C-alpha positions as CSV (number, residue, x, y, z in Angstrom):
1,M,123.6,-72.9,-37.1
2,P,122.1,-71.2,-40.2
3,G,121.7,-67.5,-39.6
4,Y,125.0,-67.8,-37.5
5,G,128.2,-66.6,-37.9
6,G,129.2,-67.2,-41.9
7,S,125.9,-69.5,-42.5
8,A,122.8,-68.5,-44.4
9,P,119.5,-68.3,-42.7
10,L,116.5,-70.4,-42.8
11,A,113.6,-69.2,-45.0
12,K,111.3,-69.6,-41.8
13,C,113.4,-70.7,-38.3
14,S,111.9,-73.8,-36.2
15,I,113.2,-75.6,-34.1
16,A,112.0,-78.3,-36.5
17,A,113.5,-77.0,-39.3
18,L,117.3,-76.4,-37.7
19,A,117.0,-80.1,-36.7
20,D,116.3,-80.8,-40.4
21,A,119.1,-78.4,-41.4
22,L,121.8,-80.3,-38.8
23,R,120.6,-83.9,-40.2
24,D,121.7,-82.5,-43.6
25,F,125.2,-81.2,-42.4
26,L,125.7,-85.0,-41.0
27,Q,124.9,-86.3,-44.1
28,Q,127.0,-83.9,-45.8
29,V,130.2,-84.3,-44.0
30,G,129.6,-87.8,-43.9
31,A,129.4,-88.4,-39.9
32,A,128.5,-92.3,-38.9
33,K,127.0,-92.3,-35.5
34,P,128.4,-88.8,-34.5
35,I,128.5,-87.4,-30.0
36,L,126.1,-84.2,-30.7
37,V,126.5,-81.6,-27.9
38,G,123.8,-79.4,-28.0
39,H,124.0,-76.3,-25.2
40,S,120.7,-74.2,-24.4
41,I,118.9,-74.1,-27.9
42,G,121.3,-76.0,-29.7
43,G,120.1,-78.8,-26.9
44,M,116.8,-78.4,-28.4
45,V,117.9,-79.2,-31.8
46,V,119.2,-82.4,-31.2
47,Q,116.5,-83.4,-28.9
48,Q,114.5,-82.8,-32.3
49,L,117.0,-84.2,-34.3
50,L,116.4,-87.6,-32.2
51,A,112.9,-87.8,-32.1
52,K,112.8,-88.4,-35.7
53,S,116.2,-90.5,-35.8
54,P,116.5,-91.6,-32.2
55,H,119.6,-94.2,-33.4
56,I,121.7,-91.4,-35.2
57,A,124.2,-90.7,-32.7
58,G,126.9,-92.5,-30.6
59,A,126.3,-90.4,-27.8
60,V,124.8,-87.3,-26.8
61,V,125.5,-84.0,-24.4
62,L,122.8,-81.9,-23.8
63,A,123.8,-79.2,-22.1
64,Q,121.6,-76.5,-20.2
65,T,118.9,-77.2,-22.0
66,S,115.3,-78.2,-21.9
67,P,112.6,-80.7,-23.2
68,A,109.7,-78.0,-23.5
69,F,109.7,-74.5,-23.6
70,G,105.8,-74.5,-22.9
71,K,102.6,-72.6,-24.2
72,P,102.9,-69.5,-26.4
73,D,100.3,-67.7,-24.2
74,G,101.7,-68.9,-20.7
75,D,102.8,-65.6,-18.2
76,W,106.5,-67.4,-18.0
77,Q,106.9,-67.8,-21.8
78,K,105.6,-64.1,-22.6
79,A,107.8,-62.4,-20.1
80,F,110.8,-64.1,-21.4
81,I,110.0,-62.9,-25.2
82,E,109.1,-59.4,-23.8
83,A,112.6,-59.7,-22.0
84,R,114.8,-60.4,-24.7
85,L,112.8,-58.6,-28.0
86,G,111.3,-55.5,-25.7
87,P,114.2,-54.1,-25.9
88,L,114.9,-54.2,-29.5
89,D,111.6,-53.1,-30.1
90,R,112.3,-50.2,-28.1
91,G,115.8,-49.4,-30.4
92,E,118.1,-51.3,-28.9
93,T,120.6,-53.4,-30.6
94,L,122.4,-56.7,-30.0
95,V,125.7,-54.9,-29.9
96,S,124.1,-52.3,-26.7
97,L,122.2,-55.2,-24.9
98,A,125.2,-57.9,-25.3
99,P,127.0,-57.1,-21.8
100,S,123.9,-57.0,-19.9
101,L,122.5,-60.2,-21.6
102,V,125.5,-62.1,-20.9
103,K,125.6,-61.1,-16.9
104,E,122.3,-61.9,-16.4
105,L,122.9,-65.5,-17.7
106,V,126.4,-66.4,-15.8
107,G,127.3,-67.5,-12.1
108,D,130.2,-67.3,-9.7
109,D,133.8,-65.9,-10.9
110,P,133.1,-67.0,-14.5
111,D,136.4,-66.9,-16.8
112,V,137.2,-63.5,-18.1
113,G,138.0,-64.3,-21.5
114,G,135.1,-66.5,-22.1
115,M,133.1,-63.8,-20.8
116,E,134.6,-61.3,-23.1
117,L,134.0,-64.1,-25.9
118,A,130.6,-64.4,-25.2
119,R,130.0,-60.7,-25.3
120,D,131.4,-60.5,-28.6
121,C,129.5,-63.7,-30.2
122,M,126.2,-62.2,-28.7
123,A,126.7,-58.9,-30.3
124,S,127.5,-60.3,-33.7
125,V,124.3,-62.1,-34.2
126,P,121.9,-60.5,-36.7
127,E,119.1,-58.9,-35.1
128,A,116.7,-61.0,-38.1
129,T,118.4,-64.3,-36.2
130,Y,118.1,-63.5,-32.9
131,R,114.2,-62.9,-33.0
132,A,113.7,-65.5,-35.0
133,T,115.5,-68.1,-32.8
134,M,113.6,-66.5,-29.9
135,L,110.0,-66.8,-31.5
136,A,111.2,-70.5,-32.1
137,L,111.3,-71.6,-28.6
138,M,107.2,-71.0,-29.0
139,G,105.2,-74.1,-28.4
140,F,108.6,-76.6,-28.4
141,D,107.3,-79.4,-26.1
142,L,109.5,-82.8,-26.6
143,R,108.9,-84.5,-23.3
144,G,107.2,-87.5,-24.1
145,A,110.4,-88.0,-26.7
146,L,113.0,-88.7,-23.8
147,K,112.5,-91.8,-23.6
148,D,113.4,-92.9,-27.2
149,I,116.7,-91.7,-26.7
150,A,118.6,-94.3,-27.4
151,A,122.4,-92.8,-26.8
152,P,124.3,-92.7,-23.8
153,T,123.7,-89.4,-22.8
154,L,125.0,-86.9,-20.5
155,V,122.5,-83.8,-19.2
156,L,124.9,-81.1,-17.8
157,S,123.1,-78.5,-15.4
158,G,124.5,-75.3,-13.6
159,S,123.5,-74.6,-10.0
160,R,123.0,-71.0,-10.5
161,D,121.3,-71.8,-14.2
162,K,118.2,-69.5,-14.5
163,N,117.2,-70.6,-17.9
164,A,117.4,-74.2,-17.7
165,P,117.1,-74.9,-14.2
166,A,119.1,-77.5,-12.4
167,P,116.0,-79.3,-10.7
168,M,114.2,-79.5,-13.9
169,M,117.4,-81.3,-15.8
170,A,117.7,-83.9,-13.1
171,K,113.8,-84.8,-13.8
172,M,114.7,-84.3,-17.4
173,A,117.6,-86.9,-17.3
174,S,115.4,-89.1,-15.2
175,Y,113.6,-90.4,-18.4
176,I,116.4,-91.1,-20.4
177,P,117.5,-94.4,-20.6
178,Y,120.7,-94.2,-20.5
179,A,121.1,-90.5,-18.5
180,T,124.3,-89.5,-16.7
181,Y,123.3,-86.5,-14.6
182,V,125.8,-84.0,-13.6
183,E,125.6,-80.9,-12.2
184,L,128.3,-78.0,-11.3
185,E,128.2,-75.8,-8.5
186,G,127.7,-72.0,-9.0
187,V,127.6,-72.3,-12.9
188,G,125.1,-70.4,-14.7
189,H,123.8,-71.0,-18.2
190,L,126.9,-70.3,-20.3
191,V,128.9,-73.4,-18.4
192,N,131.4,-73.9,-21.7
193,L,132.5,-70.2,-21.4
194,E,132.0,-69.8,-17.8
195,R,134.3,-72.6,-16.6
196,P,135.8,-74.0,-19.7
197,A,138.5,-76.4,-18.7
198,T,135.7,-78.1,-16.2
199,F,133.3,-78.4,-19.3
200,N,135.7,-80.1,-21.0
201,A,137.0,-82.3,-18.3
202,T,132.9,-83.4,-17.5
203,L,132.6,-84.2,-21.4
204,D,136.1,-86.2,-21.3
205,Q,135.0,-88.2,-18.6
206,F,131.7,-88.8,-20.0
207,L,132.8,-89.6,-23.1
208,K,135.5,-92.3,-22.2
209,A,133.1,-94.0,-19.7
210,N,130.4,-94.3,-22.7
211,V,132.0,-94.0,-26.0
212,A,134.7,-96.4,-27.3
213,A,135.9,-94.7,-30.6
214,T,134.6,-91.4,-31.1
215,Q,133.8,-89.5,-33.5
216,V,132.9,-85.9,-32.5
217,T,130.6,-83.5,-34.2
218,A,129.4,-80.4,-31.8
């Protein structure tokens, strides 16, 4: 995403702006009916793109994400932002916070290599990008657009996920016309890194069942 890795940040970060950047990228690479895989905030970006262009994707994977973050002045929302930005305000860095941030996200017996990669990725995120992305969540709400998602959609949850709880994701899937819901037992919020083989197998099974010829954009 813009602001991560070697990509330049957006002038102003919002879920809508990130979705526009994704649309522009798909156009640049000439992706026709891509398979869109969005995890967590990435899943929100994919939902935002689909709200504007419901027929753009050949298939969709919404992994451990949510259709809404809620009101900016809600107690849960305030606590969420404080838990993530408060330590930075008090002098911590993402390098120092990465081990504890990752630890609280995962479930039972996560893959050792995946956890090392997760910590390295978290530690390398620029602080300005992290702050902007967290604040971009405020007010996000596309619950009303779920019914318009026109592509086969895998809704993937983890039973130990506190950020995108499985019951919420099961309800989310019930509003998407062509949804397949899968809950992975013992998994926290980082399924692709906690259980990479299971994650890949779940996507493979879904795509073989729902997509005849695939062009994948993750």
